N, C-alpha and C positions, 0 to 999 in steps of 0.2 A: 650559305656558300662561302668559300674562302675568298679573301681579298686577292685579286690578281695583281701581279707585279709586271711592269713592262719588260718584254723580252728584249734581248739584244738585237740590233739591226741585222737583217738577213745578210750573211756573208762575213760578219765581223767575228763570229765564233770560229776558233781554230781547234781542230781535233788534237793537234800536237800539244796545245796548252793543257788539255785535260790529262793526256798521257804523262807529260812532264810533271804536272802537279801531283798526280797519283804516285809517281815514282818518288819524288822528293818528300812528299808528306808521309809516305809509308816509311821511308828511311828514318824520318824524324820520330815516328811513332812505332818503330819496328817491334819493340818488345810487346806492348799490349796488343798490337794487331796480329802478331803471330800467335799469341795466346788465345785471342778471340777465334782465330781460324782453327786452331787445334781443338778448342771446345766444340765448335760447330761440326767439324769433321768427326770427332769422337762420338758425339751424340748421334749423328746420322748413321755411323757404322753400328753403334749399339742398337739403335732402333731397327735397322735392317736385319740384324741378327735375331732380335726378339720377334719381329714380324715373321721371319722365315721359319721360326721354330714352332709356330702354331698353324692350325688349319681351321676351316669352317668359320663359324660366327666369330670366334675369338680372333681369328686372323683379320677379319673385316674391321672389327673394333680397333685392333692394334694399328691397322693401316690408317684409320681415321685419326687416331691419336698421333701417329707419326706425321701425318700430313699437317695437322694443326701445330705440332711442335716445330716442324720445318718452317712454317709461316712465321712463328714467333722468332725463330733464329734469323730468318731472312730480314724481318723488321729490325732486329737487333743489329745486324750488320749495317743496314741502312742508317740506323741511328748513330752508330759509331763513326761511320764515314761522314755523315753530316756534322757531327761534333767536331771532327778534325777541320772541316771547312769553316767552322765557327771559331777555330782557335782553341778548342777544348780538348783535353787529353781523353782518348777513348778508354772505356773500362769494360771488363768482362760482364759486370752487372747489367750493362745496357742490353744484353741478350735476353734478360728476363722480364723486361718491361712489356706490358700487354696493352697499353693505351692505344685505342684505335683498331684493335684486333678484329672486331666484328666487321667494320668497314673494309679492312684489308682482306679478310676472308672472302667476303662477297665480291669485291673488286677482282681478286685473284681468280675466282671461279669464272666470272664474266670474261676476264682477259684470256684465261686458258681456253675457254670454249670458242671465243672469237678467233684466236690464233689457230686452234685446231681446225676449225671450219675453213679458215683461209688457206691453211696448208693443204687441205684436201682439194681446194680449188686451184690446183697447179702451183702450189708452194708460194709463189710470189705474193699473192694477197696476204698470206699468213705473215710473211716477213714485213710487209707494209704495216699491217695491224700491230705487230709487236713493236715497231718503231714509233708509231703514233702514240701508243699508250704505255710506253716503257717507264714513264715517271710517276705512274699512279701511286706506287708505294711510297715514294719520297714525299709526295703531297700529303698522304695520310699520316706518315710518321711525323712530319713537321706540324700538321694540324689534325690531331686525332679525331676531332669532331666532324671532319669532312666526310660527306656521304660517299659511297662507292661511285655513284654516277658522276658526282661533282669532281671526284679525283680523276676519273677517266677523262672527263671534259677538260679539266685543267691541264692534263698531260698533252691532250691534243692541241691546246692553245700554245703550250710551251714548245712543242716539237715542230709546229707549223713553220715552214720555210727553212728548216734545218735537217730534214730527214735524210738527205743524201750524206750530210756530214755525220749524222748519228749512225748511219749504216757503215761509214768508214771507221768510226770509233769502235763500233761493235765488232767488225771484222778484225781490226788490229788487236783488240783485247782478246778475241778468240784465239788468234795466233799466239799471243803472249801466254795464254793459259795452256794451249797445246804444248808449247815449248816447256812450260812448267811441269806438265804431266809426263812428258818424255824423260825429263831428268829424274827418273825413278819416283815421280810423284812428289818429291821433296820441294821441287820448285813451286808447287801450288801453294805452299805455305807463304810464299812471297807474292806470287801473281794474283792470288785470291784477293788479298788486301789492296794491292795496287789497282786492280780492276774496280773494286767497290768505291775507292776514293776517286778514281777518274770519272766514274759515272756520276758520283755526287757533285763533282766539280762541274760537269756538263750541265747537270740539272740546275744548279744555282746560277751558273753563267747565263743559261738561256732563259731563266725566269727573272733575271735582273736583280739577283740578290748579292749582297757583299760576300766576299770570300777572304778568309784570313790568309795573310801572307805567310810563306814558309821562311822562318828566321834562319 
């Protein structure tokens, strides 16, 4: 099991700090973050085209491949965002690292099923579940040897006492991305990275980890 860090005292975390950090850190790393976003979006579009062009067993296999590639890209975005909070410049090559993929895959499946069941049960339980376990991926990317269950447990520890604030953060980031999508989709090249960095900031803040200052 991974070593737990003390979380910040309840009430001391401020959503605005994560949004502000995400914005300023993105501007400082705007070149590589836009490039990373472009690569992720391009790969996703390509995979959707390829999957849509086949049928039968081939389509199922391609969907599975697309799912796994999507997870790898998701881990890469988390890795790049955490690098920024460590004061390290993000690189496109971070999207290709697969350390911890097995644990991430299993945790993602458990998370997805739990959220799906919660949404069926009048939606609100699904939202609560998503907030409780929203940091499992960050835990695994930081510590690839973490098991899926330990990652989910660690997320529950980190989010405890801060879930209303994390709901506020999620809603604000959703609004930001909707605005980005409205702007002919071009805005997503900016809001995508801002969102990722803001969530990484929240994760490290609530888990009591040091965060690099924005020079």
